[in-house]
C-alpha positions in Angstrom: 16.6 -60.0 30.2 14.5 -59.3 33.3 14.4 -55.5 31.9 13.4 -56.4 28.5 11.7 -59.2 29.6 9.0 -56.8 32.1 9.4 -53.4 30.0 5.5 -53.5 30.2 5.7 -53.2 34.3 8.3 -50.2 34.0 5.8 -47.2 34.5 7.8 -43.9 33.7 6.7 -40.6 35.3 4.6 -39.8 32.3 2.4 -42.9 32.6 1.9 -42.1 36.3 0.6 -38.6 35.8 -1.9 -40.6 33.5 -2.7 -43.0 35.5 -3.5 -40.2 38.5 -5.8 -38.5 35.5 -7.6 -41.4 35.1 -8.1 -41.8 38.8 -9.3 -38.6 39.1 -12.0 -38.4 36.4 -12.8 -42.2 38.1 -13.2 -39.9 41.3 -15.5 -37.9 39.6 -17.6 -40.2 38.2 -18.0 -41.6 41.6 -19.1 -39.0 43.6 -22.0 -37.9 41.0 -25.5 -39.5 41.5 -26.2 -40.0 37.7 -22.5 -41.2 37.2 -22.1 -43.1 40.0 -24.1 -46.5 38.8 -21.8 -47.0 35.8 -18.2 -45.7 38.0 -15.9 -48.4 38.7 -14.3 -46.4 42.0 -17.5 -46.3 43.9 -16.9 -43.3 46.0 -18.9 -44.5 48.9 -20.1 -42.3 51.4 -18.9 -43.6 55.2 -21.3 -40.8 56.8 -18.0 -40.3 59.3 -18.5 -36.5 59.2 -15.8 -35.3 61.9 -12.4 -35.9 62.7 -11.1 -36.6 66.5 -10.7 -33.1 67.7 -9.1 -34.2 71.3 -11.9 -33.5 73.3 -13.2 -37.1 73.1 -13.4 -39.3 76.1 -14.7 -42.4 78.0 -15.1 -46.2 77.3 -15.3 -47.9 74.1 -15.6 -50.9 72.3 -14.7 -52.0 68.5 -15.0 -55.5 67.1 -13.0 -55.8 63.8 -13.8 -58.0 61.0 -11.8 -58.3 57.8 -9.6 -61.1 57.2 -9.0 -64.4 59.0 -8.9 -63.3 62.3 -11.6 -61.1 64.6 -10.4 -59.1 66.9 -12.2 -57.4 70.2 -10.9 -54.1 71.3 -11.6 -51.8 74.3 -10.4 -48.5 73.9 -10.0 -46.0 76.7 -10.2 -42.5 75.4 -8.7 -39.8 78.3 -9.6 -36.1 78.5 -6.3 -35.4 80.2 -5.1 -32.4 77.6 -2.4 -34.8 76.2 -4.7 -36.8 73.8 -3.7 -40.3 75.2 -5.9 -43.5 74.7 -5.5 -47.0 76.2 -6.0 -50.1 74.1 -6.5 -53.9 74.8 -7.4 -56.4 72.4 -7.7 -59.8 72.1 -7.6 -61.9 68.9 -10.2 -64.7 68.3 -9.2 -67.2 65.1 -12.2 -67.5 62.5 -12.7 -71.0 62.3 -13.0 -71.5 58.2 -16.4 -73.5 58.7 -17.3 -69.6 59.8 -15.8 -67.9 57.0 -17.9 -70.3 54.7 -21.1 -70.8 56.4 -24.0 -68.3 56.7 -24.6 -65.0 58.5 -26.7 -66.0 61.2 -23.5 -68.3 62.4 -20.8 -65.4 61.2 -22.4 -62.9 63.8 -23.3 -65.2 66.3 -19.8 -66.4 66.4 -18.7 -62.7 66.6 -21.4 -61.4 69.8 -20.0 -65.1 71.1 -16.5 -63.4 70.9 -17.2 -60.2 72.4 -18.8 -61.3 75.3 -16.0 -63.4 76.2 -14.1 -60.5 75.9 -16.2 -58.3 77.5 -16.1 -60.9 80.3 -12.7 -61.4 80.8 -11.9 -57.3 80.7 -15.1 -56.9 83.2 -17.3 -55.0 81.2 -20.4 -56.8 81.4 -21.7 -54.5 83.6 -21.4 -51.6 81.4 -22.9 -50.3 78.6 -20.6 -49.6 76.4 -20.6 -47.9 72.9 -19.5 -50.0 70.1 -17.8 -49.0 66.8 -17.8 -52.2 64.5 -15.3 -52.6 62.2 -16.2 -54.2 58.8 -13.2 -54.7 55.8 -16.1 -55.0 52.9 -17.6 -52.2 50.6 -20.9 -51.3 52.1 -23.1 -49.1 50.9 -24.0 -47.1 54.0 -26.9 -44.7 54.8 -25.9 -43.4 57.5 -23.3 -43.9 60.4 -24.8 -47.0 62.2 -26.1 -48.7 59.0 -24.5 -50.7 55.8 -25.2 -52.9 53.4 -22.8 -55.4 52.0 -22.2 -54.8 48.9 -19.9 -58.2 48.2 -17.0 -60.1 49.6 -13.1 -59.5 48.5 -10.6 -60.9 49.8 -11.8 -64.8 49.9 -14.8 -63.3 52.2 -17.9 -66.0 50.6 -20.2 -65.6 53.7 -24.0 -66.8 52.4 -26.6 -64.7 53.0 -24.6 -61.7 54.7 -25.0 -59.9 50.5 -27.3 -57.0 50.4 -28.3 -57.1 54.0 -28.0 -54.6 56.8 -24.3 -56.1 58.6 -25.7 -53.4 61.6 -28.7 -54.7 62.0 -27.3 -58.5 61.7 -24.9 -57.9 64.3 -27.3 -56.0 66.3 -29.8 -59.3 66.6 -27.0 -60.9 67.4 -26.0 -59.1 70.4 -29.6 -59.1 71.9 -29.9 -62.7 71.4 -26.6 -63.2 73.4 -27.9 -60.3 75.9 -25.3 -58.1 75.5 -25.3 -54.8 77.2 -24.2 -52.8 73.7 -25.2 -50.4 71.9 -23.9 -50.2 68.0 -23.2 -46.5 66.6 -20.9 -46.8 64.2 -20.1 -49.0 61.5 -16.3 -48.5 59.6 -14.1 -49.6 56.9 -10.8 -50.4 58.3 -9.3 -47.7 55.7 -11.9 -45.1 57.6 -10.4 -46.8 61.1 -6.5 -45.9 59.9 -7.6 -42.6 59.1 -9.6 -42.0 62.6 -6.8 -43.7 64.4 -3.7 -41.3 62.7 -6.5 -38.3 62.7 -6.3 -38.4 66.7 -2.5 -37.9 66.7 -2.1 -36.2 64.2 -5.1 -33.7 63.3 -4.2 -32.8 60.2 -4.5 -36.5 59.0 -7.4 -36.5 56.1 -6.9 -39.6 54.1 -6.8 -43.3 54.8 -4.3 -45.7 53.2 -4.6 -49.5 53.5 -1.8 -51.2 51.7 -1.9 -55.2 52.8 -3.8 -58.2 51.7 -6.6 -55.9 50.2 -5.8 -52.4 48.8 -8.0 -49.0 49.8 -8.1 -45.2 50.6 -10.6 -43.0 51.9 -10.4 -39.4 52.4 -12.2 -36.0 53.7 -14.3 -35.0 50.6 -16.3 -31.5 50.6 -20.5 -32.4 51.4 -21.0 -30.1 48.2 -19.7 -32.6 45.9 -21.0 -35.5 47.0 -24.6 -35.9 45.3 -24.7 -39.6 46.7 -26.1 -37.9 49.9 -28.2 -34.6 50.8 -27.0 -31.6 52.5 -24.2 -29.6 51.4 -22.7 -28.9 54.9 -19.3 -29.4 55.7 -17.1 -32.6 55.0 -17.9 -36.9 55.0 -15.3 -39.5 55.0 -15.6 -41.0 51.5 -14.4 -44.5 51.1 -13.2 -45.1 47.5 -12.9 -48.7 47.5 -10.1 -48.2 44.5 -9.8 -52.1 44.0 -12.0 -51.4 41.1 -10.5 -49.0 39.8 -10.0 -50.5 35.9 -12.6 -53.3 36.2 -14.1 -51.4 32.9 -11.5 -51.4 30.4 -9.4 -48.5 32.2 -6.1 -49.6 32.9 -6.3 -52.5 30.2 -3.5 -50.7 28.3 -0.6 -51.1 31.3 -2.2 -54.8 32.5 0.2 -57.3 31.3 -0.3 -61.1 30.1 0.8 -62.1 33.8 -2.3 -59.5 35.2 -4.9 -61.6 32.8 -4.0 -64.6 33.3 -3.4 -64.1 37.6 -7.0 -62.4 37.2 -8.6 -65.5 35.2 -7.1 -67.8 38.0 -9.1 -66.1 40.5 -12.1 -66.1 42.8 -13.4 -63.2 41.1 -12.6 -62.7 37.6 -12.9 -59.0 35.9 -13.6 -57.8 39.6 -11.0 -55.7 41.6 -8.5 -55.3 38.6 -6.7 -52.4 40.3 -6.0 -54.5 43.4 -5.1 -57.7 41.9 -2.3 -55.2 40.7 -1.3 -53.7 43.9 -2.5 -56.0 46.9 0.0 -58.6 49.1 -2.6 -60.9 48.5 -2.5 -61.0 44.2 1.7 -59.7 44.5 3.8 -63.5 45.1 1.1 -65.1 42.7 2.4 -62.4 40.2 5.9 -63.3 40.7 4.7 -67.0 40.3 3.4 -67.0 37.2 6.5 -64.7 35.8 8.8 -67.2 36.9 7.3 -69.9 35.5 6.8 -68.7 32.6 10.4 -67.2 32.0 11.7 -70.9 33.1 9.9 -72.1 30.4 11.6 -70.2 27.5 14.9 -71.4 28.9 15.5 -67.9 30.6 15.9 -69.6 34.4 16.5 -72.2 36.2 18.3 -74.2 33.3 14.1 -74.7 31.9 13.8 -77.0 34.4 9.9 -76.1 35.9 9.6 -77.3 39.7 5.8 -78.7 40.8 6.5 -75.4 43.1 6.6 -73.1 40.2 2.9 -74.7 38.8 1.3 -75.1 42.5 -0.9 -71.7 42.5 -0.2 -69.8 45.5 3.3 -71.1 46.4 5.2 -68.0 46.3 3.3 -65.8 49.1 4.1 -62.2 50.0 6.6 -62.9 52.5 8.8 -64.4 50.5 8.9 -61.3 47.9 9.8 -59.1 50.7 12.4 -61.3 52.2 13.8 -61.7 48.9 14.4 -58.2 48.7 15.9 -57.0 51.9 19.4 -55.1 51.4 22.1 -57.6 52.7 20.8 -61.0 53.1 18.3 -60.6 49.9 20.4 -62.8 47.8 21.1 -65.4 50.3 17.2 -65.5 51.4 16.6 -65.7 48.0 18.7 -68.8 47.3 17.3 -70.4 50.3 13.6 -69.9 49.0 13.9 -70.8 45.9 16.2 -73.9 47.3 13.0 -75.0 49.5 10.6 -74.7 46.3 13.5 -77.2 44.8 14.3 -75.1 41.9 18.2 -74.8 42.8 19.1 -71.7 41.2 22.4 -70.5 40.2 23.8 -66.9 41.4 22.2 -66.1 38.2 19.0 -67.1 38.9 19.1 -65.7 42.5 19.7 -62.1 41.0 17.5 -62.3 37.9 14.8 -63.4 40.3 15.3 -60.9 43.0 15.0 -58.4 39.9 11.5 -59.7 38.8 10.2 -59.4 42.7 11.5 -55.5 42.7 9.8 -54.7 39.6 6.9 -56.1 40.3 6.5 -54.3 44.1 7.7 -51.6 42.5 4.9 -51.1 40.1 2.5 -51.8 43.5 4.1 -49.0 44.5 4.0 -46.8 42.2 0.1 -47.4 40.8 -0.8 -46.2 44.6 1.4 -43.6 44.8 -0.5 -42.4 40.9 -4.1 -43.2 42.7 -3.1 -41.4 46.2 -1.5 -38.3 44.5 -5.1 -37.6 42.8 -6.9 -37.9 46.0 -4.4 -35.5 47.4 -4.5 -33.3 44.6 -8.0 -32.9 44.8 -8.0 -32.2 48.4 -6.0 -29.5 47.4 -8.3 -28.2 44.6 -11.0 -28.3 47.6 -9.1 -25.9 49.8 -8.3 -23.6 47.1 -4.7 -23.7 48.5 -1.5 -23.5 46.4 0.8 -25.7 48.9 -0.8 -28.1 51.4 0.4 -29.5 54.4 -1.1 -33.0 54.9 -0.5 -36.6 56.7 -1.9 -39.5 55.3 -2.7 -42.5 57.9 -1.6 -45.6 56.1 -1.6 -50.1 57.5 -1.3 -53.2 56.3 1.2 -55.7 55.9 2.5 -54.7 52.8 3.3 -51.1 53.8 5.0 -52.4 57.0 6.9 -55.5 56.4 8.3 -54.9 53.0 11.7 -53.8 53.5 11.3 -51.1 50.7 8.0 -49.8 50.0 7.1 -47.7 52.2 10.2 -45.3 51.0 9.4 -46.0 47.2 5.9 -45.1 47.5 6.5 -41.9 50.0 9.3 -41.1 47.2 6.9 -41.0 44.0 3.7 -39.4 45.9 6.5 -36.3 46.4 7.0 -36.3 42.8 4.0 -36.5 41.6 2.6 -34.2 43.6 5.2 -31.2 44.9 2.9 -29.0 46.0 1.8 -31.1 48.6 3.7 -31.6 51.9 2.7 -34.7 52.9 3.3 -36.9 56.1 3.1 -40.5 56.3 1.4 -41.7 59.9 2.2 -45.5 60.4 -1.3 -46.4 62.3 0.0 -48.5 65.1 -3.0 -49.6 66.4 -5.1 -49.7 63.1 -8.4 -50.3 62.7 -9.7 -51.3 65.8 -8.9 -48.6 67.4 -10.4 -46.7 64.7 -13.8 -47.6 64.8 -13.6 -47.0 68.6 -12.2 -43.3 67.7 -15.4 -42.9 64.8 -17.5 -43.8 67.9 -16.2 -41.5 70.3 -16.6 -38.6 67.6 -20.0 -39.9 66.6 -20.8 -39.9 70.4 -18.9 -36.4 71.2 -20.9 -34.8 68.1 -24.8 -36.4 69.6 -23.4 -35.3 73.1 -22.3 -31.4 71.6 -25.4 -31.6 69.2 -28.1 -32.2 72.3 -26.1 -29.1 73.9 -26.0 -26.7 70.5 -29.9 -27.8 70.5 -30.6 -26.6 74.0 -28.7 -23.4 73.4 -30.8 -22.5 70.3 -33.8 -23.6 70.9 -34.7 -20.8 72.8 -34.8 -19.0 69.6 -36.8 -21.3 67.7 -40.5 -19.7 67.5 -43.5 -21.7 67.0 -46.5 -20.3 65.5 -48.1 -20.0 68.2 -45.7 -18.3 70.3 -45.5 -15.7 66.7 -49.2 -15.3 66.9 -48.7 -14.3 70.8 -46.0 -11.3 69.4 -48.4 -10.8 67.1 -51.6 -10.5 69.5 -49.2 -8.5 71.6 -47.9 -6.0 68.9 -51.7 -5.2 68.1 -52.1 -4.2 72.1 -49.6 -1.7 72.2 -50.3 -0.3 68.7 -53.7 0.3 70.0 -52.5 1.7 73.6 -49.9 4.6 71.4 -53.2 5.6 69.7 -55.1 6.2 72.9 -54.8 9.8 74.6 -55.0 8.3 78.2 -52.4 5.3 77.3 -49.9 7.1 75.0 -47.7 8.6 77.6 -46.9 5.3 79.4 -47.3 3.2 75.9 -44.0 1.3 74.4 -44.8 1.7 71.2 -44.9 5.6 71.1 -47.2 5.9 67.4 -45.8 9.3 66.9 -47.9 11.7 64.1 -45.9 12.6 61.5 -48.2 15.4 59.7 -47.6 13.6 56.6 -51.3 13.4 55.5 -50.9 12.9 51.7 -49.0 10.7 49.4 -47.9 11.7 46.2 -50.0 12.1 43.5 -47.5 12.8 40.4 -48.4 16.6 40.3 -45.3 17.3 42.4 -42.9 19.3 40.5 -39.8 21.6 41.4 -36.3 21.5 43.1 -35.9 20.5 46.6 -32.8 19.7 49.4 -32.6 16.9 51.1 -31.2 15.7 54.3 -30.6 11.9 56.0 -29.1 11.4 59.1 -29.6 8.3 60.4 -26.6 6.7 61.2 -22.5 7.0 60.8 -22.9 8.8 57.1 -24.9 12.0 56.6 -26.2 12.9 53.3 -27.1 15.7 51.5 -28.9 15.4 48.1 -30.5 18.1 45.6 -34.0 16.2 44.3 -35.3 17.4 40.6 -39.1 16.5 40.6 -40.8 16.7 37.3 -44.4 16.1 36.9 -46.7 15.6 33.8 -46.5 12.6 31.2 -42.1 12.7 31.9 -42.9 12.5 35.2 -39.5 12.0 37.0 -37.2 12.3 40.1 -33.6 13.3 39.4 -31.4 13.1 42.5 -27.6 14.2 43.1 -26.3 14.0 46.6 -22.9 13.6 48.2 -22.0 11.4 51.7 -19.8 12.9 54.5 -19.1 11.1 57.3 -20.2 11.8 61.3 -16.9 11.2 63.9 -17.2 9.3 66.6 -16.7 12.2 68.8 -19.2 14.7 67.0 -22.3 11.7 67.7 -21.3 11.4 71.0 -20.1 15.5 71.6 -22.4 18.2 72.5 -25.7 18.9 70.4 -24.1 22.5 68.9 -21.2 20.8 67.4 -23.3 18.3 65.7 -25.4 20.8 64.1 -22.7 22.7 63.5 -20.9 19.5 61.7 -24.2 18.8 59.4 -24.1 22.6 58.5 -20.4 22.4 57.6 -21.8 19.2 55.1 -24.5 21.2 53.6 -22.1 23.9 52.6 -19.6 22.1 51.2 -22.7 20.4 49.3 -24.2 23.7 47.8 -21.0 25.0 46.9 -20.1 21.0 44.9 -23.3 21.7 43.4 -23.4 26.2 42.1 -26.2 26.6 44.5 -25.2 28.7 47.6 -27.4 31.7 46.9 -30.8 29.1 46.3 -33.2 29.1 48.6 -34.7 25.9 48.5 -37.3 23.6 50.0 -35.7 21.4 52.6 -36.9 18.3 54.1 -34.7 16.6 57.3 -34.8 12.9 57.1 -34.2 12.4 60.9 -34.2 8.9 61.9 -34.4 9.1 65.7 -37.8 9.2 67.5 -39.5 12.4 67.6 -42.5 14.1 68.8 -44.2 15.8 66.2 -46.4 18.9 67.0 -46.7 19.7 63.3 -44.5 18.5 59.8 -41.6 20.6 60.4 -41.6 20.7 64.2 -39.9 17.5 65.4 -38.7 17.1 69.5 -36.5 14.3 70.0 -37.4 11.1 72.3 -34.0 9.8 72.5 -30.8 8.8 70.7 -30.6 5.4 69.2 -28.1 3.8 66.9 -25.0 4.3 69.1 -25.5 8.3 68.8 -25.1 10.4 72.3 -25.1 13.9 71.5 -26.1 15.8 74.9 -28.1 18.4 75.0 -30.4 17.3 72.4 -33.3 15.2 74.0 -36.3 17.1 74.3 -35.6 20.0 72.3 -36.6 20.4 68.6 -34.4 19.4 65.9 -35.6 21.6 63.0 -34.7 24.7 65.4 -31.5 23.3 66.2 -30.8 22.9 62.7 -32.1 26.6 61.8 -29.7 28.2 64.9 -27.1 26.1 63.2 -27.4 27.6 59.8 -27.8 31.3 61.6 -24.6 30.9 63.5 -22.6 29.9 60.5 -24.4 32.8 58.8 -24.0 31.8 55.0 -26.8 30.7 52.9 -30.7 30.4 54.4 -32.9 27.6 53.6 -36.6 27.1 54.0 -36.8 23.9 56.0 -40.7 22.6 55.4 -40.3 18.8 56.9 -39.0 16.8 59.2 -38.9 12.9 58.3 -38.8 9.9 59.9 -36.5 6.9 57.0 -39.6 5.1 57.7 -41.9 7.3 56.5 -39.3 8.4 53.7 -39.4 5.3 52.3 -42.7 4.9 52.2 -43.1 8.0 50.4 -40.5 7.1 47.6 -42.4 3.7 46.8 -45.8 5.5 47.3 -44.5 7.4 44.3 -44.4 4.6 42.4 -47.2 2.4 43.9 -49.9 4.1 45.4 -51.1 0.9 47.2 -48.3 1.5 49.2 -49.3 2.6 52.9 -46.9 1.1 54.6 -43.0 1.9 55.1 -40.7 -0.7 56.8 -36.7 -0.2 57.6 -34.9 -3.3 58.3 -31.1 -2.4 58.7 -29.1 -0.7 61.1 -32.3 0.0 63.0 -36.0 -1.7 63.0 -39.2 0.5 62.4 -42.3 0.6 60.5 -44.9 4.2 59.5 -48.5 3.5 58.4 -51.0 5.6 57.1 -53.5 5.4 60.2 -57.0 7.1 59.9 -57.0 10.2 61.7 -60.5 9.7 63.1 -58.0 6.7 65.3 -55.6 8.6 66.1 -56.7 10.3 69.5 -53.4 13.0 70.1 -54.2 14.8 67.0 -57.0 17.2 66.0 -59.5 16.1 63.4 -61.1 12.9 62.2 -60.8 13.2 58.4 -58.7 11.8 56.2 -55.2 9.8 57.1 -52.0 10.5 58.5 -48.9 8.6 58.6 -48.3 7.2 62.1 -43.7 6.3 62.7 -44.7 3.8 65.1 -41.3 3.6 67.0 -41.9 0.1 67.0 -38.4 -0.9 68.3 -39.3 0.0 72.3 -41.9 -2.6 71.6 -41.6 -4.7 75.2 -39.7 -2.2 77.0 -43.0 -3.2 79.7 -41.8 -6.8 79.6 -44.7 -7.7 78.0 -42.3 -10.2 75.6 -39.9 -11.1 78.4 -40.8 -14.9 77.7 -39.5 -14.9 74.6 -36.1 -13.3 75.5 -32.7 -15.3 76.0 -30.1 -15.1 78.1 -28.0 -13.7 75.2 -30.5 -11.1 74.6 -30.1 -9.8 78.3 -26.4 -10.1 77.8 -26.3 -8.1 74.6 -29.1 -5.3 76.3 -27.2 -4.9 79.4 -23.9 -4.1 77.5 -25.4 -1.9 75.3 -26.0 2.2 75.8 -29.3 2.0 76.0 -29.6 -0.5 78.8 -33.8 -1.4 79.3 -34.8 0.2 75.7 -35.3 -0.7 72.5 -35.6 -4.4 73.3 -37.9 -5.3 69.9 -34.9 -3.8 68.2 -32.4 -4.9 70.0 -34.1 -8.7 68.8 -34.6 -7.8 65.5 -31.9 -4.9 63.6 -28.9 -5.1 62.1 -26.7 -2.9 64.9 -27.8 -5.8 67.2 -27.8 -9.4 65.8 -23.9 -9.7 65.1 -23.4 -9.3 69.0 -26.1 -11.8 70.1 -24.1 -14.1 67.5 -21.0 -13.5 69.7 -22.4 -13.9 72.7 -23.5 -17.3 71.9 -20.4 -18.0 70.7 -18.4 -17.2 73.4 -21.3 -19.6 75.5 -20.5 -22.3 73.0 -16.8 -21.9 73.7 -17.0 -21.9 76.9 -19.0 -25.2 76.8 -16.0 -26.5 74.7 -18.3 -26.9 72.1 -16.4 -24.1 69.4 -12.8 -23.4 68.8 -11.5 -25.9 70.8 -12.7 -24.3 74.3 -10.2 -21.4 73.4 -11.8 -17.9 73.3 -9.8 -15.7 71.0 -8.8 -12.4 72.0 -10.9 -10.8 69.4 -14.0 -12.6 70.4 -13.9 -10.9 73.5 -14.4 -7.5 72.0 -17.7 -6.2 72.1 -19.0 -5.5 68.3 -16.7 -7.6 66.6 -18.9 -9.7 65.3 -20.3 -7.5 62.6 -24.0 -8.1 61.2 -22.4 -8.1 57.7 -20.6 -11.3 58.5 -24.0 -12.9 59.4 -24.8 -12.4 56.0 -22.0 -13.2 54.2 -21.8 -16.7 56.2 -25.3 -17.5 55.3 -24.8 -17.4 52.0 -25.8 -20.7 49.9 -23.2 -19.6 47.4 -20.6 -19.5 50.2 -18.1 -23.0 50.6 -17.4 -23.6 54.2 -13.6 -22.9 53.2 -15.0 -19.1 52.9 -17.1 -19.3 55.9 -13.4 -20.5 57.8 -11.8 -17.2 55.8 -14.3 -15.0 57.3 -13.9 -16.5 60.9 -9.9 -16.1 60.6 -9.9 -13.0 60.0 -11.4 -12.1 63.1 -8.9 -14.4 64.7 -11.0 -17.4 65.3 -9.2 -20.7 63.7 -12.2 -22.9 63.1 -12.6 -26.5 62.1 -15.1 -27.6 59.5 -17.0 -28.6 62.8 -16.7 -25.6 63.8 -18.0 -23.6 60.2 -21.1 -25.2 60.4 -21.8 -24.7 63.9 -20.8 -20.8 63.1 -23.8 -21.4 60.5 -26.3 -22.6 62.3 -26.2 -20.1 65.2 -26.4 -17.2 62.7 -29.2 -18.6 61.1 -31.0 -19.1 64.0 -30.7 -15.7 65.1 -31.4 -13.8 62.1 -34.4 -16.1 61.4 -35.7 -15.4 64.3 -35.2 -11.7 63.9 -36.9 -11.7 60.6 -40.0 -13.8 62.1 -40.4 -11.2 65.0 -39.8 -8.4 62.3 -42.7 -10.4 60.4 -45.0 -10.6 63.7 -45.1 -6.9 63.9 -45.8 -6.3 60.3 -48.8 -9.3 60.2 -50.0 -6.8 63.3 -50.2 -3.6 61.3 -51.6 -4.8 58.2 -54.9 -6.8 60.0 -55.0 -3.3 61.3 -55.6 -1.6 58.2 -57.7 -4.6 56.9 -59.9 -3.6 59.6 -59.6 0.0 59.5 -60.6 -0.3 55.8 -63.3 -3.2 56.9 -62.6 -5.0 53.8 -62.6 -9.3 53.6 -59.2 -9.2 52.0 -56.4 -6.3 51.8 -54.0 -5.8 49.2 -51.1 -3.5 50.4 -48.0 -2.6 49.5 -44.8 -2.1 52.2 -42.2 0.1 50.7 -38.7 -1.8 52.6 -35.6 -0.5 53.0 -32.4 -1.3 55.0 -29.1 -3.5 54.6 -30.8 -6.3 56.5 -33.4 -7.0 54.3 -31.0 -6.1 50.9 -28.4 -8.0 51.7 -28.9 -10.8 53.9 -29.6 -14.4 51.7 -32.6 -15.5 53.6 -34.1 -12.6 55.9 -36.9 -11.0 52.8 -38.5 -14.7 52.3 -38.6 -15.8 56.2 -40.2 -12.1 56.7 -42.5 -12.1 53.7 -43.6 -16.5 54.7 -44.2 -15.3 58.2 -46.2 -12.1 57.5 -48.4 -14.7 55.1 -48.8 -16.8 57.6 -49.7 -14.8 60.3 -52.1 -12.0 58.2 -53.6 -14.8 56.0 -56.0 -12.2 54.5 -54.1 -9.6 53.2 -52.0 -9.9 50.3 -49.1 -8.3 50.7 -46.5 -7.1 48.3 -43.0 -6.0 49.1 -41.6 -2.7 47.2 -37.6 -2.1 47.7 -36.9 1.1 48.1 -34.4 2.4 46.0 -32.7 5.6 47.7 -35.3 5.8 50.1 -35.3 8.2 53.0 -33.5 11.0 51.1 -35.6 11.0 48.0 -39.0 10.5 50.3 -38.1 13.7 52.2 -37.8 15.9 49.4 -41.3 14.1 48.1 -42.9 14.9 51.1 -41.4 18.4 50.8 -43.0 18.4 47.3 -46.3 16.8 48.8 -46.4 19.2 51.4 -45.9 22.3 49.5 -48.7 21.1 47.2 -50.8 20.6 49.8 -50.2 24.2 51.4 -50.7 26.0 48.1 -53.9 23.9 47.8 -54.7 24.8 51.3 -54.3 28.8 50.6 -56.0 28.8 47.5 
C-alpha cells in the first residue's frame, strides 16, 4: 500500500541520470557570465584557489556561524612532516534575540565570544590570522569579502543582507580591540572540503548533508566567467539547494513537497534542499502520515494532535525509526509518544514511509554529486578518475543507512569514478582555519616568488640604459682603435649590396649553424617572372663530430655535399657556392672568413683562427670527387636580411632570435674604420651576443644567469646571448625552478632527478607552456614528461617563471634592436625612419609572446622609427645563394 501511495518518490536510475544531466546543465548556466543571472544554481566563486599541500604551519583562529550555535576554534598546524594539527573549540549558544535581531548586535556577539575564547586560551597577546565560516550564500569578490545574498535555515537577522559580512565582523573586532586579522570568509561546505583536503590531497569536493545541503568543488578557472583570469582552479560553492526553483524538478515534486514548501518560511525557494535536507524530511514524513491517516490507511483513521502539529516529527525520529534491529520498537515508542497507538502493521508502514523519504533524499543527492564528479573527470580529460569527497552534516553522520545508500548510488551513476568518501571530523571550523592557513602560505609564497622573479622585471629606465650601452658598444666595434677590445665585434661581411631583381642562375648553398646542416640548390630567375626555387636536404651533425677535430667536421660536411650532388644528379657541374656559417668570423673579403670562436655547443679543434673557406676547399680537395666555386662566406643573420631584402628593398637589418641571437645591418662605409673606402654601404655582422662580456650589463644579470654562464661551454663569453637566446632560456628556467623547489615553493620541495640534469628543460617547453591555448592540465603533462609531478599550483608558478624569463629575453633583444634602428636613422639624417627588419629563428617564430614583446619594446625605445618585421621564409640558405648571386653580379659589373 505504502509503495503504491509513494510511487512518485521512488526514483529509477534512468530518472536519476536525467536529474544528473539537468544539474550539469544548471552548473554550466551558473558558470556563464550571461546565463548566471537566470541560473538557480548560483555557482558562487569562493576565491579559494588552492587545497592544503601539507606545508602549512602556524596558529590560526576560526569562527563558525551557521545555525543556532556559534563556535570559536584555535587550530595549531604542525610542520612536522606528518601533517598533524590540533584543534581546540568552544561552543557559544546564540540567543534567539541575536538570531532575530539586527546585524550589529550579531557581530558584536561574535566579537565578544571570540575575545572570551582568546582569553581562556591565553591568546590575547598574539596577532593571529582568522578564518570566518559563514554558512549562508554570499557573493564573494575576493577571499576576505562576501556580500550576503539571502538567509537560509531560519536565519533572519535584519540589516545583514546585501552587506559585506567580513567588514561587519572587522568593525566589531576593532570596536572590541581584538588583535585579529580576518584573512578568509568560507562557506561551511568549502570548510569541509579543506579539512578533508588536509588529510587527503585527492579531496576536491565538499558535501554537506544536514540541516541544510550544499556541495562545492574545484573548478577550472577558464570555465568561470564570473572571475577574471583563466589560470589554475578555484573552489565553486554551487549553492545547489535552489536547484529546481525555476520549475526544473516540478515533474519529480509530489503533493507533499508542494504542501511542505507552502508552509515554509521561504515558499518557492530552495526546493532541492527541501527534498533532501534533514530540516525538512521529518516534516515531509508528518504530511504523508497525516494524509494516509485521513484516508484510513493508518492508525484506524484517527488523526492525533501530534500529526496536525507542524514540526512535531523531526529528523531524529526518522533516523531512530530506520535503525536496523531496534527500528520497529523505536517506531512503536515514538508513535505512542505522539498519541498514535499504532498496530504492528502501522509501525511497519511508518518505517517504510521513512525509508522511502530518506532514500529519495540520498538518491537526489547522489545524482547531483554524480554530475559534479563527471564534470571534474571531464575537466581533467580522464577516462577514469580517483577522487575524494569530504563530507559533513547530521543527516549523513547520524542516519543509520544514509551514507551507505548515498555511496552505493553514486558509484552506480558514475562507474568511471573511484570515489572515496571522507568524513570531516572537525568540520567547517577547522576548514576555515585551513583556508586561512593556505591563504597565509600562498601570501608568504607569493612574496618569495616575487622576490625570485623581481630581477627579471626590467623597468623602461633600465631598458633605455641597455639601449644606450649597446649603442656605445656598437661605436667601439666600428672604430679602429677600440675594435680589438670591443665586446660587440662589428665584423665587416663584404656584402655591399642587396638584391635588385636582376640576379639569375643556379647556385649551391650550405647552411651550418647548429646540430643540423643543410645543402641547397637554388635556382634564381630574373625579369617579370622572377622567382627563387629551392631544393634542399638536411643532414645531422653528431655530437662527436661537433666536438671532434676540424678536419673531421669539414670532411663530414663534404661527404654531405657529395650525397646531395648525387641525389640531385649534378655531380659534374662547377656551381658558384655560398656558405652560410653562423659563427663569429672575421672577414678580409667576401670569400675569406676566419673563425673568431665557436658558439652554440661547437668545440671542433684546430678551427679557431683559421679561414673556414680554406678548410672547406681543403676538404673538397682531399675527397677529390668534384670542384666548387666558393664565392661567399655568409653569416645566417646576413642571409636572413638578404632573403627579406629580395622581397622588400627597405630591409636593411637582419635579426636571428633562435638557438643563438645576433643582428646585422647595412652600415655606411664612412663609419667603418677597419675597412678601406668611404663610398656606399656594407653589411656589418654585429655579433652582439658578446655584448656585456666586459661587465657593462652586470647590474641586470641575476644569480641564475651567472649559474647558467658558469655551467656553459664558454664561461664569461656571450653573456647577452645567454640572456636572450633559445639555447639558454630553458636552462635559466631550470635554475629558477631548482631554487624555488629548495625554498619549498614548488614540487613539495622535492627536486626530481630529471630536474638536476643540465639542458633537460628545453626552450621548446617554454613556448608550449606559455601558449595561451594550453590548459594547465597540459602544462602538468609537459612537466610529467620531465619527471616532475606537479600540482595545479606548481603549474601556475612554472608558467609564471617561463613568462618572466622569455619576456626579459624579448625586451633585452628589443633594447638592442632599438639602438641599431636609432643608429640607422641618424646615419640617414632623417626625422623619421621607415625600415624593415628581416627575422628568423625558432624563438621568434614559435614562442607565443616573444615577437609581440620584442615589437612593443622597439616601438617604446625608438619612437621615431617605424619598424616593420618581416619573417624570413627559409632565411639563411636562400640568403647565401642570393648573396652569391649579388656578388657575381657586382663582380661582373666590376669586370665590365
